[in-house]
C-alpha positions as a LaTeX table, in Angstrom:
\begin{tabular}{lrrr}
\hline
Residue & $x$ (\AA) & $y$ (\AA) & $z$ (\AA) \\
\hline
Met1 & 60.70 & $-5.64$ & 71.04 \\
Ser2 & 60.97 & $-3.86$ & 74.49 \\
Ile3 & 58.05 & $-3.27$ & 76.86 \\
Glu4 & 58.39 & 0.43 & 76.26 \\
Ile5 & 57.29 & $-0.15$ & 72.57 \\
Lys6 & 54.87 & $-3.12$ & 73.15 \\
Leu7 & 53.04 & $-0.35$ & 75.66 \\
Thr8 & 53.21 & 2.35 & 73.56 \\
Glu9 & 51.41 & 0.19 & 70.47 \\
Met10 & 49.10 & $-1.43$ & 72.57 \\
Leu11 & 47.66 & 1.67 & 74.52 \\
Ser12 & 47.62 & 3.98 & 70.94 \\
Glu13 & 45.48 & 1.03 & 69.53 \\
His14 & 42.98 & 0.08 & 72.35 \\
Leu15 & 42.99 & 3.28 & 74.81 \\
Lys16 & 40.11 & 5.19 & 74.00 \\
Phe17 & 38.96 & 9.07 & 75.83 \\
Pro18 & 36.38 & 7.52 & 78.63 \\
Asp19 & 33.02 & 8.99 & 79.28 \\
Ser20 & 33.32 & 11.95 & 81.07 \\
Ala21 & 29.85 & 13.05 & 82.02 \\
Asn22 & 29.92 & 15.03 & 85.19 \\
Ile23 & 33.51 & 14.42 & 86.27 \\
Gln24 & 36.20 & 16.83 & 86.64 \\
Gln25 & 39.61 & 16.50 & 85.74 \\
Arg26 & 40.85 & 14.31 & 88.12 \\
Gly27 & 38.21 & 11.96 & 87.61 \\
Ile28 & 39.15 & 11.36 & 83.79 \\
Ala29 & 42.86 & 11.16 & 84.45 \\
Asp30 & 41.53 & 8.31 & 87.08 \\
Lys31 & 39.37 & 6.65 & 84.56 \\
Leu32 & 42.11 & 6.84 & 81.80 \\
Glu33 & 44.93 & 5.41 & 84.36 \\
Asp34 & 42.45 & 2.34 & 85.10 \\
Ala35 & 41.89 & 1.60 & 81.65 \\
Cys36 & 45.30 & 1.30 & 80.98 \\
Asn37 & 45.65 & $-1.10$ & 83.73 \\
Thr38 & 43.15 & $-3.06$ & 82.73 \\
Leu39 & 44.48 & $-3.18$ & 79.04 \\
Ile40 & 47.82 & $-3.81$ & 80.51 \\
Lys41 & 46.26 & $-7.25$ & 82.57 \\
Glu42 & 44.60 & $-8.33$ & 79.71 \\
Lys43 & 47.36 & $-7.99$ & 77.16 \\
Phe44 & 50.44 & $-8.54$ & 79.25 \\
Asn45 & 51.88 & $-11.64$ & 81.08 \\
Asn46 & 53.58 & $-11.49$ & 84.71 \\
Val47 & 51.32 & $-8.03$ & 85.51 \\
Lys48 & 50.94 & $-6.86$ & 89.42 \\
Ile49 & 49.38 & $-4.11$ & 90.77 \\
Ala50 & 50.90 & $-1.46$ & 93.09 \\
Ser51 & 50.89 & $-3.11$ & 96.69 \\
Ser52 & 49.94 & $-0.06$ & 98.03 \\
Arg53 & 49.06 & 4.06 & 97.41 \\
Arg54 & 52.66 & 4.78 & 98.05 \\
Ser55 & 54.00 & 2.41 & 95.36 \\
Ile56 & 56.48 & 3.96 & 93.13 \\
Glu57 & 54.53 & 1.91 & 90.08 \\
Asp58 & 50.83 & 1.91 & 89.36 \\
Ile59 & 51.70 & $-1.68$ & 88.16 \\
Ser60 & 54.34 & $-3.79$ & 87.38 \\
Ile61 & 55.03 & $-5.72$ & 83.97 \\
Asp62 & 57.65 & $-8.48$ & 84.18 \\
Gly63 & 59.73 & $-6.57$ & 87.01 \\
Ala64 & 59.45 & $-3.33$ & 85.37 \\
Tyr65 & 57.68 & $-0.53$ & 87.52 \\
Leu66 & 55.40 & 1.44 & 85.22 \\
Asp67 & 54.01 & 5.00 & 86.51 \\
His68 & 51.21 & 6.44 & 85.04 \\
Lys69 & 51.23 & 10.38 & 84.43 \\
Ser70 & 48.66 & 12.07 & 82.99 \\
Ser71 & 47.66 & 15.53 & 82.02 \\
Asp72 & 44.71 & 17.46 & 80.45 \\
Glu73 & 46.07 & 20.08 & 77.94 \\
Val74 & 43.65 & 22.22 & 78.18 \\
Leu75 & 44.81 & 23.29 & 81.95 \\
Lys76 & 47.27 & 26.08 & 82.33 \\
Phe77 & 48.44 & 24.96 & 85.47 \\
Lys78 & 50.16 & 21.79 & 86.05 \\
Met79 & 50.72 & 19.88 & 89.23 \\
Pro80 & 53.73 & 17.69 & 89.12 \\
Asn81 & 53.47 & 14.50 & 90.98 \\
Met82 & 56.80 & 12.67 & 90.45 \\
Ile83 & 58.90 & 10.81 & 92.74 \\
Ser84 & 61.62 & 11.79 & 95.21 \\
Ile85 & 64.87 & 11.69 & 94.17 \\
Asp86 & 65.95 & 10.26 & 97.41 \\
Arg87 & 63.48 & 7.35 & 96.58 \\
Leu88 & 64.83 & 7.24 & 92.91 \\
Arg89 & 68.40 & 6.88 & 93.66 \\
Lys90 & 67.31 & 3.75 & 95.78 \\
Leu91 & 65.33 & 2.04 & 93.40 \\
Asp92 & 66.61 & $-1.15$ & 91.77 \\
Thr93 & 63.96 & $-2.03$ & 89.51 \\
Pro94 & 63.55 & $-0.38$ & 86.08 \\
Leu95 & 61.11 & 2.29 & 86.14 \\
Ile96 & 58.99 & 2.89 & 83.35 \\
Tyr97 & 56.92 & 6.40 & 82.74 \\
Asn98 & 53.38 & 6.07 & 80.80 \\
Phe99 & 52.16 & 9.64 & 80.00 \\
Ile100 & 48.81 & 10.12 & 79.07 \\
Ile101 & 48.12 & 13.68 & 77.27 \\
Tyr102 & 44.29 & 14.21 & 76.88 \\
Asn103 & 42.24 & 17.28 & 75.92 \\
Ser104 & 38.92 & 17.50 & 78.12 \\
Asp105 & 37.43 & 20.29 & 75.63 \\
Lys106 & 37.81 & 17.82 & 72.59 \\
Lys107 & 37.54 & 14.56 & 74.50 \\
Lys108 & 40.58 & 13.04 & 72.79 \\
Leu109 & 43.71 & 11.59 & 73.71 \\
\hline
\end{tabular}
């Protein structure tokens, strides 16, 4: 089974909407991404957290980079935050995107 399928199944089963009292959209996204990293560290072997803030990945699993992308479906404007094409062309490691779509009004994923 591929890492992508294992991740999808594991996160679908275990990731929950975080306590969001008194926090804004970016805070919710940060909590969700942190929860993903915690679950991944618990459920997978050979996991490494990104080495710096500018790293392409948020976490890596078995040498594959994983980048979380979160989005509140309630918001009309979405600020993209993607890797530059130049950096992507030079990348020699598999890159997996984990898209986390949530609704801050309904408090659900």
